[in-house]
N, C-alpha and C positions, 0 to 999 in steps of 0.2 A: 595095159589099159591106157587110154589117152589121158594126159594130164596137162594142167595149166598152172603156172605160177604167176601171180599178179601182185603188184605193189599198190596198196590203198592209201597209205599215208607214210610219214617219215619212218615210222617204226611198226607199221602194220602190213601184213602180207596175207594173201589168200592162196590156198592150194585146192585145186579141183581135180578129183579123180573120177573117171567113169568106170562103171562095172565093178565097183569094189563094195564088199559087204562092210557092215559096221565093225566087225572084229578085225578085218583087214585094215580098215581105216585107223583103228586104234593102234594096231601094230606099226603102221606107217607114221602115225603121230608120235609114238614113242621113239622111233628112229630119228625123226626130225629133231626132237628135243635132245636126244642123246648126241646128235651131231653138233648142235648149237653149244652144248656144254664144253666141247673141246676148246681150250684156250688158243688164241691166235697171237702171232708175233707181227706187229706192224711198226716199222721204223724202230726196231729193237725194243719195242714196248710190248709187254705181255698184256693182252686184253681178254677179259672173260666176258662172254655173252650168255645171257639167259633168256628164255622165252616162255610164253604162256600160250596154250593152244585150246581153242574151242572147236568142237566137232559136231557137225550136223550131217545126217545121212538121209537121202531120199529113197523111197517115199515115206519112210518112218517119221521124219521130222519136217516134212513139207514137200509139196509137189511142184512148186514154182521157185524160180531163182530168188525172188524177193523174200519169200518166207524162209527159205533155207539160209540166206545171208543174215536175216534178222535173228534167227535162232542160233546160228553159229556165233553171231556177235554177242548174244546173251550168255552163251556158254563161255566165250572168251572173257567177258567181263567178270564172270564168276571165277574162272581160272586165275585171272590176275589178282583177284581179292584173296585167293587161297595161298598165294606165295609164289616163289620162283619155280621155274621148270615144272609147271603143272599142266595137266591135260584135264579138260572138263567136257564130258559128252552132254549134249542138250537133253533136258528133261522137261516135262510139263510143269514140274514144281518151279523150275527156273523161270519159265514163261509167266507163271502166276506171280512169282516174286518180282519180276521186272514190271509187270502191269501194276502191281500194288505200289511199287516205288514211284511209278509215273503218277498214279492217283494221289499219293501222298505229296509229291512235289507240287503238282498243280493246285491242290487244295490248301497246302500249308501256307502258301503266299497270301491267300485270301484270309486264312484263319487269323493271322496276325493283325490284319487291318479290320477284321470284323469282330474282334474281341471274343474269339472262340477258345482262346487259350486261358487256362486257369492255373493258379498256384495252390497246391495243397500243402499243408504244413504238418510234418511229423514231429511231435514233441519229444524233447529230451528231458527226462525227469531225474532228479536226484533220488535214488532209492531210499536213502537215509531220512531225508526230510520231506519227500514227495513234492518238493518245489520244482517249478519249471526252470530248467537251466538254459534251455535254448530250443531252437526250432530248425528243422531242415526243410528248405523250400524245394518242392517237387512239382515240376510242370506237368499238366495234363491237357489233352486236347478234346474239347467237347464238340465233336462234329455234329452238325444238324441232322444228318441221316445215319451215320455210323455209331453215334453215341460217344461214350468216353473212350478215348484212345490213349494207351499208356506210352510212356517215353520210349521204351524199347522198340516200339513200332514206328516211331517217326524221328527220333533224335539222329539215328544213323543217316537218314536221307537229308535232314537239316544240316548235318556236318558236310555231306558230299556237295550240297548245293550252295553252301555258304550262308544259308538262312539262320544257322545257329548263332551268328553274330548279332543280328537284330533281335532274335528271340532271347538270347542271353542278356542283352541290355534291358529288355522288358522285364525279365525275371528279377534282375538286380533291383530295379526300381520298385517292383511289387514287394519284394522282400524287405527293402528299406522302409516302405510305408507300413508294413506289418510291424516292424520293430518299433517304429514311432508310436503306432497305435497301442501296442502292448504297454509301453512306458506310460502313456496317457491313462491307461486303465489301471495303473498302479501295480503292474507286474514286474517292476524293476527294469533292468536292462538285459533281458535274455539275448544271447547271441543268435542271430539268424544266419544259417549256413546255406550257401548256394554251391552247386557243382559247376566248375569251369571245365569245359572240354578242351583238349589240345588244339582243336581247330580255332577256338576263340583267341588263342595266342598268336594267330596269324594276322590279327587285327592290330595294327600299330597304335590305334586309338584306345585300346583296352583299358590301360591304367588311367588315362585322362578321363575316359567316359565314366568309369566307376567313381573316380574322385568327384566328378561333376554331379553325379546322381546323389552321392552321400551329402554333398553340400546343399543341393537343391531340396532334398527331402529332410534335411536337418537331423540325420542319424549320426551319432558318434561313430567314427570309423572302427573303434574297438568292438562295436556291436555287430559288425558284419564279418562273418567267417567265410573264407574261400576254400573249397575242397578241390584238390587237384588229383589227377590220376597218376599212377606210377609211370605210365608210358610217356607222359609229358616230360618227366625228369630224365628218363632214359634217352629220349630222342631230342633233348633240348639243344637248340641252336644258340648262337650268341645273342640274337634278338630276344629269344625266350628268357635267357638268363638276365638280360637287362630289365625285362618286364617283371620278373620275379623279384 
């Protein structure tokens, strides 16, 4: 079969084979990944290379070059997300997922400025006294057409696009206001907990911004609880340690 190897970007390549079935394409893709796995010696240095591969086949996954490239790209994106040395064949589910991500990204920017985001509060009660011990702040998106969208459907996209940083600051402020409101209602000083995603730690202004919000909203710092994921601690950089 005729074949073409093309370089698209610094670390992205395309392979085009003519007259090959999907099964043959999968076997070829496995061979490519297996070849890349073999370590190389360059200037007496041992270098290990890994790859991810997205596969689209005509006419099953598209009849024109633009559609095939788009679908192969969507499969590649999924393969990269799955880990090293992965092969992903294009599926309609991937196409739907990519379209949904695009919808979320385009609409989420507007949601923040149009006050479509809401914070729901999950109470933490003392079972012995039935008193309110604290609250966990959980963000929801009230889309004008789609209705209420839960965090698992948009937080991942917010992290990928960096929108999690302004959204996170907005949630901190809303949570602080709720803490102050509860104190004014005579509920004592229950802790208000917010989740911090690892992506928020890429913001060098994180600590200063939280300190500023606490000061401006007049919430005692001890009343704000920050919940961190284990992955943040496992992948911690020196900058993350400084912020912690």
